[in-house]
C-alpha positions, -999 to +999 in steps of 0.1 A: -080-596-729-099-628-738-126-639-715-145-672-713-181-669-702-206-694-691-242-684-690-235-660-718-269-662-734-287-654-702-300-621-688-266-609-675-244-628-699-258-611-730-251-576-716-216-586-705-207-600-739-220-569-756-199-547-733-168-567-738-173-568-775-178-530-776-146-526-757-127-546-784-121-576-760-122-612-773-149-635-758-152-672-757-188-682-752-193-716-736-229-728-744-251-759-742-270-747-773-249-737-803-278-727-824-292-704-797-259-688-790-252-682-827-286-665-831-278-643-801-243-635-812-243-636-851-207-636-865-214-605-887-221-584-855-199-601-830-167-608-849-146-610-817-168-637-802-160-674-805-187-699-796-181-735-785-204-762-772-200-776-737-218-797-712-215-779-678-214-809-656-192-832-678-155-830-686-147-826-722-126-811-750-142-777-744-120-775-713-089-771-735-102-737-747-099-722-712-060-722-717-064-695-744-082-671-720-070-644-696-101-646-674-131-667-669-166-655-659-188-684-645-224-672-642-243-703-654-270-720-634-305-735-636-331-708-630-343-707-594-377-691-593-394-702-625-411-734-615-419-756-586-392-769-564-396-807-569-368-828-556-357-833-592-356-795-599-338-788-566-312-813-576-308-795-610-304-762-592-277-776-570-258-796-596-258-768-622-239-747-598-217-771-578-208-794-607-207-767-633-182-748-611-162-780-604-156-786-642-146-750-648-121-752-620-109-785-633-104-769-668-084-740-652-063-765-632-053-784-664-047-752-685-012-741-694-010-711-693-038-706-668-063-677-667-053-650-643-088-646-627-121-666-622-151-644-615-177-668-601-213-660-594-230-667-561-261-652-546-274-633-516-294-664-508-262-674-490-273-654-460-307-670-456-337-648-451-347-623-424-370-592-420-348-578-392-311-587-398-287-567-419-261-588-438-228-579-454-199-600-468-187-609-433-221-624-423-225-661-416-243-684-440-279-694-436-293-729-433-320-731-458-319-748-493-305-717-512-279-710-485-267-746-489-266-743-526-245-711-524-221-726-499-215-756-521-212-733-551-186-711-534-166-739-520-160-753-555-149-719-567-125-715-538-105-745-550-091-725-579-069-704-556-047-735-550-036-731-587-025-695-582-056-681-598-072-649-584-108-656-574-137-631-571-171-643-559-200-620-566-232-626-545-258-613-569-289-597-555-321-594-576-309-579-609-332-553-625-332-547-662-354-554-693-364-588-685-356-610-656-376-605-624-387-569-632-401-580-666-424-603-648-435-577-623-442-550-649-471-567-667-496-566-639-489-529-632-495-521-669-528-539-666-536-518-635-533-549-613-500-544-597-491-546-560-467-561-535-460-598-533-469-614-500-467-592-469-447-564-485-425-563-455-398-586-469-365-570-480-357-566-517-319-563-522-316-552-558-290-541-583-292-525-618-279-548-646-254-522-657-239-521-623-236-558-623-217-558-656-195-529-644-187-549-613-177-580-633-155-558-656-138-544-624-133-578-611-116-590-643-093-560-647-082-550-612-057-573-596-064-561-561-100-572-563-103-607-547-126-626-524-163-621-518-183-590-529-220-584-526-235-574-560-263-553-545-271-517-546-263-497-514-300-489-507-321-521-505-359-515-501-388-535-487-412-550-513-440-525-506-416-497-514-404-514-545-440-518-558-450-483-548-420-469-567-427-491-597-462-479-598-451-442-596-426-447-625-452-465-647-480-440-636-500-470-624-516-478-590-500-503-566-531-515-549-536-552-555-513-574-534-506-608-545-513-631-515-486-655-504-508-686-509-512-678-546-475-678-552-470-709-530-497-727-551-478-718-583-442-723-571-443-743-539-411-739-519-397-718-547-420-690-536-397-682-508-374-664-533-400-635-535-420-640-503-389-639-480-359-617-484-328-602-468-314-568-463-279-571-479-253-543-479-223-541-503-198-532-476-167-547-493-179-535-528-181-499-516-147-502-499-132-514-532-140-480-546-167-493-570-190-465-581-226-473-587-244-458-617-277-465-600-274-466-562-311-456-557-342-474-569-363-448-586-336-436-610-328-472-618-364-481-627-368-449-646-338-458-668-350-493-674-386-485-680-385-451-698 
């Protein structure tokens, strides 16, 4: 199998490329930054990895390379919770997903032969936020900005089915691994200044990075897998429980809450990503027969942090 991957140098993408390479599969990395990608995947260590430059939102010769691939994994997108949501940044978040996916589908449409499957990222932001509602893959979309982004993102991906290509949409929860959101939370705990963000009552629907990668690999290889699946662990927790468990694993106290206004001052509207949440269950994912390595939070944190 040969797999094209966007977002390959990111948090999930690196682990996915490593796994595919270990399994002897060929990988085509589509990257905005050739020098960065070549430093992450040096030829001497990743002989089965081909790297080509692309501009995600613009048609180009890079699209021709899709025809050589059996599958495409589209997980690129402007980071959501790393800076203030100015109008300009919100447009970048939106365009990187909608237009980026549009160009991937365009490349697949023009390919001969075509890839057999597109695995496209989305996010649990699709459902909006709630402290009381439980969501699964059949739940309706929310109405806030992130829900609108996810709807537009998924709508572009859906167009690939008109070309006879199998589509799998994975709505990612908060991915735990070395780095990412967890990396930012660990430092205060190590300094004995950890605690819940905001009220602590908001839901935290998480998933271990190895389960994310395994879910992508299942989506690529199993022809019966199609449609929308929640990429979340089966046991979401509230923020207070997350921080308490994190403190236990690190042998540090969880006593110093970060007030909502402090995050809002730093991130503006972007603070809602951590101050609000949703309880998301992976109903279809479990029904597909997927087996989680880390269905529960404490073993997942122990594996990552110890």
